[in-house]
C-alpha angles and dihedrals in degrees: 000000000000122000090242090059091051091049092051092048090048092052092046090054101037101041098063092042092052092048093052093046090048092053091047093051091047091053090051090051091050091049093051090047092053093045090053093050092049092048091051091052092048091049091051092051092051096052 
């Protein structure tokens, strides 16, 4: 098998995986950001 074929197969496999993992990590970052903002607002209301 030629090196070009292996490179294409590698990209076809790795690209979707990296996109999905990137989306998952971004959703985790957004969740932590929102949790922090909510916690700050709750803390301000209690003081």
